[in-house]
C-alpha angles and dihedrals in degrees: 000000000000126000096260095050091048089050090050093050091050091049093050092048090050094052093047092055096048117105118234112237114221095178099250130086136197133024125348112245121247098025103111127132122217089257091053089051088056090046088053092051090049090046091051091048090053092047091052092049091049091051093051091049090047092051090048091051090047091050092051091047091052092050091051092050093048091052089048092052093046089052093049092048089054090050091052091049090050091049093049092050088050089050089052093052092049092048090052094045090054094057 
């Protein structure tokens, strides 16, 4: 096989394997079977449950952080009071 015919064969093979782009991706609308509709309902319910769990985790995290801030604020107040006592003791 000469160089030109090899190049032609490679070019033809390359063109045959390329996808044709029609401008849209994804599924075509309106082509759902009844089992897919059930799957969609199950997927929506799983999504709702996941969202509920996420909100609960978020609430617990905020409560934890608020308690942590309150504890640190108490520690700051105690340290300031101790500093005042030390400063007055040195006078």
